[in-house]
C-alpha positions as CSV (number, residue, x, y, z in Angstrom):
1,X,10.0,-2.3,-6.3
2,X,8.8,-5.6,-7.3
3,X,5.1,-6.5,-8.7
4,X,3.3,-8.8,-6.1
5,X,0.1,-10.3,-7.1
6,X,-2.4,-11.6,-4.1
7,X,-5.1,-13.9,-5.2
8,X,-8.2,-14.0,-2.9
9,X,-11.2,-16.6,-2.6
10,X,-14.9,-15.7,-1.1
11,X,-17.1,-17.9,-0.1
12,X,-20.2,-16.8,-0.2
13,X,-19.4,-13.7,-2.9
14,X,-17.7,-10.7,-1.4
15,X,-20.0,-7.7,-1.4
16,X,-18.9,-4.1,-1.6
17,X,-19.3,-3.8,2.4
18,X,-16.7,-6.8,2.7
19,X,-14.2,-5.3,0.3
20,X,-14.5,-1.7,1.9
21,X,-13.9,-3.0,5.3
22,X,-11.0,-5.0,4.4
23,X,-9.4,-2.1,2.9
24,X,-9.9,0.0,5.6
25,X,-7.9,-2.5,8.3
26,X,-5.1,-3.4,5.5
27,X,-4.2,0.0,4.6
28,X,-1.9,1.0,7.3
29,X,-0.3,-2.3,7.7
30,X,0.6,-2.0,4.0
31,X,1.9,1.4,4.6
32,X,3.8,0.4,7.4
33,X,5.7,-2.4,5.4
34,X,6.5,0.0,2.2
35,X,3.5,-1.7,0.3
36,X,1.9,0.3,-2.2
37,X,-1.3,-0.8,-4.0
38,X,-1.5,-0.8,-7.9
39,X,-4.9,-2.0,-8.9
40,X,-7.6,-4.8,-8.4
41,X,-9.3,-7.3,-10.4
42,X,-12.5,-8.8,-9.5
43,X,-14.5,-11.7,-10.8
44,X,-17.8,-11.0,-12.0
45,X,-18.9,-13.9,-9.8
46,X,-17.0,-12.0,-6.8
47,X,-15.7,-15.3,-5.7
48,X,-12.2,-14.4,-6.8
49,X,-9.7,-11.5,-6.5
50,X,-6.6,-10.6,-7.7
51,X,-4.6,-7.4,-6.2
52,X,-1.8,-6.0,-7.6
53,X,1.2,-4.2,-5.4
54,X,4.5,-2.7,-5.6
55,X,6.6,-4.3,-2.4
56,X,9.7,-4.8,-1.4
57,X,9.3,-8.5,-1.0
58,X,6.2,-11.2,-0.6
59,X,6.6,-11.7,3.0
60,X,5.5,-7.9,3.5
61,X,2.6,-8.4,1.8
62,X,1.8,-11.4,3.7
63,X,2.6,-9.7,6.9
64,X,0.5,-7.0,6.2
65,X,-2.4,-9.0,5.0
66,X,-1.8,-11.3,8.4
67,X,-1.3,-8.2,10.8
68,X,-4.5,-6.7,9.2
69,X,-6.5,-10.0,10.0
70,X,-7.3,-10.3,6.2
71,X,-7.9,-13.4,4.2
72,X,-5.4,-14.3,1.1
73,X,-4.5,-17.8,-0.8
74,X,-1.3,-16.8,-2.0
75,X,1.3,-14.4,-2.2
76,X,3.8,-14.3,-5.5
77,X,6.3,-11.8,-7.4
78,X,5.3,-11.5,-11.2
79,X,6.9,-9.6,-13.9
80,X,5.2,-7.3,-16.4
81,X,4.7,-7.9,-19.9
82,X,3.7,-4.7,-21.6
83,X,3.2,-4.8,-25.5
84,X,5.4,-1.3,-25.8
85,X,8.8,-3.2,-24.2
């Protein structure tokens, strides 16, 4: 599986309720496309978010987000770079 990065922008800044509602809608779609969430990073001003997934390809992630009706800016594959490699 490849790491996929999802970038999301929020205007106005995201609330916890909005994040939770999107996760609830998105989870079944991700599972249906063999996409596994790994972690997320939210900017301190809550206007930008990056989520990292394991997925077969970027289209699996895009289709999941679109099926759930959750907005995103872009999805792209990434290679993890670690100190110990």
